[in-house]
C-alpha positions in Angstrom: 46.1 7.9 23.6 42.5 7.5 24.5 42.0 11.2 25.8 44.1 13.0 23.2 41.9 15.3 21.0 44.3 15.0 18.1 44.5 11.2 18.3 40.7 11.2 18.1 40.8 13.4 15.0 43.5 11.1 13.4 41.2 8.1 14.1 38.3 9.8 12.7 36.3 9.9 15.9 36.2 13.7 15.7 35.5 15.5 12.4 38.0 18.0 11.1 38.8 19.8 7.9 41.7 18.0 6.4 43.8 19.8 3.8 46.8 17.5 3.7 47.5 13.8 4.5 50.3 11.4 4.0 51.5 8.2 6.0 53.2 10.3 8.7 51.3 13.5 9.0 47.9 15.3 8.6 47.1 19.0 8.5 43.8 20.5 9.3 42.1 23.8 9.6 42.2 25.2 13.1 38.6 25.5 14.4 39.6 28.8 16.3 41.7 30.5 13.6 44.2 33.4 14.6 44.7 34.4 10.9 42.9 34.0 7.5 44.9 30.7 7.2 45.6 28.8 10.2 46.5 25.1 9.7 47.7 22.6 12.2 50.2 20.0 11.0 50.0 17.0 13.2 52.1 13.9 13.2 50.3 10.7 13.4 52.8 9.3 16.0 51.7 10.6 19.5 54.3 12.6 21.5 52.7 15.2 24.0 55.3 17.9 23.4 58.1 18.8 21.1 60.6 17.5 23.6 58.9 14.1 24.1 58.4 13.8 20.3 62.2 14.4 19.5 63.2 12.0 22.4 60.9 9.2 20.8 61.3 10.1 17.1 64.4 12.3 16.8 66.4 9.8 14.6 63.8 9.1 12.0 63.4 12.5 10.2 59.9 13.1 11.7 60.5 16.6 12.7 62.1 17.5 9.2 59.1 16.0 7.5 56.7 18.2 9.6 58.6 21.3 8.8 58.7 20.4 5.1 54.9 19.9 5.0 54.4 23.2 7.1 56.5 25.1 4.3 54.6 23.6 1.4 51.2 24.5 3.1 52.4 27.8 4.2 52.8 28.9 0.5 50.0 26.9 -0.9 47.4 28.5 1.5 48.1 32.2 1.4 51.6 32.6 2.4 53.0 33.8 -0.9 54.3 37.0 0.9 55.2 35.3 4.1 53.8 33.0 6.8 54.5 32.0 10.4 55.1 28.5 11.7 54.8 28.0 15.5 55.3 25.2 18.0 54.2 25.8 21.5 55.7 23.8 24.1 54.2 23.2 27.6 51.9 25.4 29.5 54.1 28.5 29.7 54.8 28.1 26.1 51.0 28.3 25.3 50.5 24.6 24.5 46.8 23.6 25.2 46.5 20.3 23.3 49.3 17.9 24.2 50.1 16.2 21.0 53.0 17.9 19.2 51.7 20.0 16.4 52.7 22.9 14.2 50.7 26.0 13.6 50.9 27.4 10.1 49.4 31.1 9.9 49.3 33.1 6.8 47.1 35.8 5.1 47.9 38.8 7.2 51.1 40.8 8.6 52.5 39.5 11.9 54.6 41.4 14.4 57.3 40.6 16.7 57.4 39.9 19.6 54.2 37.8 19.3 52.7 38.6 22.8 
């Protein structure tokens, strides 16, 4: 997608701090972190929302792969005592970049509900 921020990051058109990369996924540091560790786990395949991504890639294990990578990075980057994984879906869900991504937050205690 020509106007997608994460597609531009994936293509190398916009710089990012990559902490993980494989054939299906990258993980980068969030430029506006909400915790000492705030990573974004981004699939290479574009899907604007979780619902769209599941409709397009639901049978190929893509979401399970994203969750596995998120769990690995959560522990590796400061979440030994716990971490949070978040997916924002749509405007009311807090989504601001319309390319599915998982937030991995660690390094401080979190409360519930998240606000």
